[in-house]
C-alpha positions in Angstrom: -22.0 7.6 0.1 -22.1 3.9 -0.4 -18.8 2.0 -0.6 -18.1 -0.9 -2.9 -16.9 -4.2 -1.3 -14.4 -4.6 -4.1 -12.7 -1.3 -3.3 -12.6 -2.0 0.4 -11.0 -5.4 -0.3 -8.5 -3.8 -2.6 -7.7 -1.1 0.0 -7.2 -3.9 2.6 -4.8 -5.7 0.2 -2.8 -2.6 -0.4 -2.6 -1.9 3.3 -1.4 -5.5 3.9 1.3 -5.0 1.2 2.3 -1.7 2.8 2.7 -3.4 6.2 4.7 -6.3 4.7 7.0 -4.0 2.7 7.6 -1.7 5.7 8.5 -4.7 7.8 10.9 -5.9 5.1 12.4 -2.4 4.9 13.0 -2.2 8.6 14.5 -5.7 8.6 16.9 -4.9 5.8 17.9 -1.7 7.4 18.7 -3.5 10.6 21.0 -5.9 8.7 22.5 -3.0 6.7 21.2 -4.0 3.3 20.7 -0.5 2.2 20.0 -1.3 -1.5 17.0 -3.5 -0.5 16.0 -0.8 2.0 15.8 1.8 -0.7 13.9 -0.5 -3.1 11.4 -1.3 -0.4 10.9 2.5 0.3 10.3 3.1 -3.3 7.7 0.3 -3.4 6.0 2.0 -0.4 6.0 5.3 -2.2 4.4 3.6 -5.2 1.7 1.9 -3.1 0.4 5.2 -1.6 -0.9 6.7 -4.9 -2.4 3.3 -5.8 -4.3 3.2 -2.5 -5.4 6.9 -3.0 -6.7 6.1 -6.5 -8.6 3.1 -5.2 -10.1 5.2 -2.4 -11.2 8.0 -4.7 -12.8 5.6 -7.2 -14.6 3.7 -4.4 -16.2 6.8 -3.0 -18.1 7.5 -6.2 -20.0 4.3 -6.3 -23.8 4.7 -6.6 -26.6 2.4 -5.6 
């Protein structure tokens, strides 16, 4: 199985967004901004299927 560089770059971008949103969520929870915490959690839940879709499409790349 050969992997596309584009799909790897997209996965890295989604991972970076996941890390940023998670850090933002923890920060907002610490300062008791619960509305922003829930919004960040929903964004994290949306990013997971996006990453999974990118991963599945990247596996089927032929030479």
